[in-house]
N, C-alpha and C positions, 0 to 999 in steps of 0.2 A: 425692611424698615428702618429708618434712623431714629435713634433715642438719643437725647443730648442730656447728659447728667452734670448738674451744676452744684458744687459744694467745695467748701475750702479745706475740708478733712480729707486729705489724699486717701487713707485707708478706706474710707466711705466709698469714695469715687471709684477706686480700684475693684472693691467687693461688687458693688452694683453694675460696673461695665462688665466685669467678668462673668456674672450671671446673666446679664442680657446677652452677651455673645454666645453663651451656653444655649439660650433660648432661640437663636438664631437671628437676633437683631444687630444692627450695627450700632456700636456704641461711641458717640463722640462725648468729649469732656471739656468741662471749663471749670476754673477756681473762683472766678470773680464776676461782678455784674458786666464789666466792659468785654471780657472774653465771651460771656454767655451771649449777649448782643451781636457780637462779631460773629460768632459760628452759627447764631440763629440765621442771620441775614446770608451768610455764604453758602451754608450747607442745607438750609430748609428742612430742619428735622420733622418726623411725623409726630413726635412727642417730646416734651421737655421735663425732666424730674428737678425741680428746682428748690434748693435750701432757702429757708426764711432768712437765717443768718449769714450774711456774706460779708466779706471785709470793706468793700468801696460803697455798697449799697444795699439797702434789705431787698429779700426776695420779692416782698411786696411790690417795691419801687419797679423792679425788673419786669414783674408779671404786669404792671401798668403800662410799662413801655413796650413789652411784647404785643401786649392787645391793642396797641395804636397801629402796628404793623400787620398782624395777621390773626388768625384764629387757632394756632397750633396748640392742641390739648397741653395742659399742664398739670403735672401731679406735684403739690407742695410738700416739702419735708420740713418738720420743726422738731427742736428738742423741747418745745412746751406745749402742754396739753390744754391750755386755756381755751374756752370756747369762742372768745373774742378773736384770737388769733385765726380760727378756723373760718368764722364768719367774714373777717375783712379777706382773707384769702379768696373765698368762694365769691364775695361780691366783687372782687376785682377781676374776676373771670376764670380763676383756677377751676378744673374740673374734678379734682380729688385732692385730698389732704391725708398725709399718714404722719404719725408721730414717732419720733426717735426715743428708744431704741426700736426698731421694727425687724420682723422676721422677713428674710429675703423672699421666700416663699409667698408670703402676702404681697410684698412690693410687685413681684413678678405678676401675681394675679391681678392686681390692680391696674398695672400697665395694659395687660391683654383686654380688661373689661373696658378700660378708657378708650382703646383702639378701636375695640368692635363697636362701641357706642358712637364713636365720633366719625366712623367709616361707614356706617349704615347708609345706604342709598346713594354711595358715591359711586361714580362710573369707573367701571373697572377698566385699566389700561396697563395691565400687567404684561410682559413681553412673552413672546411665545418661547418655549423652551424646547431644544432640540438635543437629542443624546443618541448619535448614531441614526437609525431609521425609526426612532421613537420620537413623536412630537406631542407636546403638551400645550394646549391653547387655552388659557385661563378665561379669555375673554368669551370664547364661545362654548367653553366647558366641554371639550373635545379632546380625545386621545387617539393618535393613530399610530400604527406600526407599519411602516412601508405605506402603501395605499390602502390599508385595512383599518377601518374605524373600529376602534375597541369599546366594547360596552363597559362601563364601570357605574358602580352605585354613586350616589352623591359623596358617602365617606371615603369609598376607595379613592374617588377623584381627588378629593381635599387633601388626603394623606399623600398621594402621588405628587400633586402640585406642589405642595409644601416642601417635600424632599427634593424634588427635582429643581426647585428654586434655590436650594442650598446644598448644592453638589460637594462632596467630599466632607460635609460636616457631619459628625456623630451625634446622634440623638438617642437619650434614653427612652424607654418605654414611657415613664412618667412625662418627660418633656413632650414627646409626640402626643400623648393623650391631653395635655394642657393646651398645646397649640392647635391641634386638629379637632378635638372634641370638646375642648374648652375646660377652664381650670375648675368650674363648678359641675362638671358632669361626673355621675356617679356609675364610672364603668371599670372593669377591672383591667390589669395590665395585660392580661392574656387577650384582650381585645385588639390589642396592637398587633401581636403574632398572627391572629387570625386573618386580619386585614393584609398584612405583608404577604402571608402565603397565598390569599386569593390574588393579590395582585401579581405575584410571580408566576403563577398559573397563567395570567393573562397576557403578561408583557416579556416573559423571559423565554428564551428558546427552549432551555431544559430548566424547569422549575427547581429540580433537586440539586442544581449547580449553577445559581443564579451569578449573573454578571453585572446587572444594575442595582438591584436592591439587596446590599450586602450586609451579613450580619458581622458585627463586631464583637466578638465574644466576651461576654461579662459586662458589656457596656450597652450596646443597643443596637441600632441600623444607622446604615448611610447610604446614599445614592452616588452611583458612579456614572458620570456623564460621558467618558471616554470609553466607549464600546464600539 
C-alpha cells in the first residue's frame, strides 16, 4: 500500500517515510500543497499523512481540495493541540488527527487502524503470488504447493500472504505482530516464531533447512521468492 507523507520539515518526512518502509508500506513524500495534490493525483496513495502548517497553503485547504477529488484516508499532523484545530480537520473529512511531537509507534498504529477501518468491506483484488511451485491466492484464500492444496489456519495464511507480498524485506517479530495480528493485539513475540515454524512444516521441503521463510539472525524473518 502507498502512503503519502506531506510536511515541509524534512527530518520529519524522512523519519516517517523510513518507518513506513520498515512496516512494509511504499512511502511517497511531498513538501507543500502543490506537490501533495500532484502526487495524490498521479500516484493515488491509499492514505495521506498531512501536516496542517504548509508553506503554500494550509493542510486544511489541502484536505478540502483532496476531498473534492476522492475519499483517500487522511491523518492530519499539527504542532498545536487546540480542540478547534482538531474539530476543523475532522469536519473537513480527515480520518484522524495527531499532535506533534508524536511517537513513531503511535503514528504507525494510527496508520494501520485507519487503513483497516477504511478498507473493511472492500473487494479484494490482490495479485496472486508465485514463488517457484508455491502459489498464494489472496482472493480465494488458497495456498497450493505444486498441484497440492495446503491447509492453513487463518492466521498462518495472513502471515504467509503478508510476507509473500513483501519478498526480500526483513521484518522484526514486533513488526509482524503489528501488521498481521494488529497493533492492539495482546500476544507475545514468540507467537510469530511458532507460526513461522508451523508454516515451514507445511511449505518447505525440509523445515529444518528452510528456503522460503528465512531467519535473519538478530533481526527477524524474510520471504525469499526465488526458489
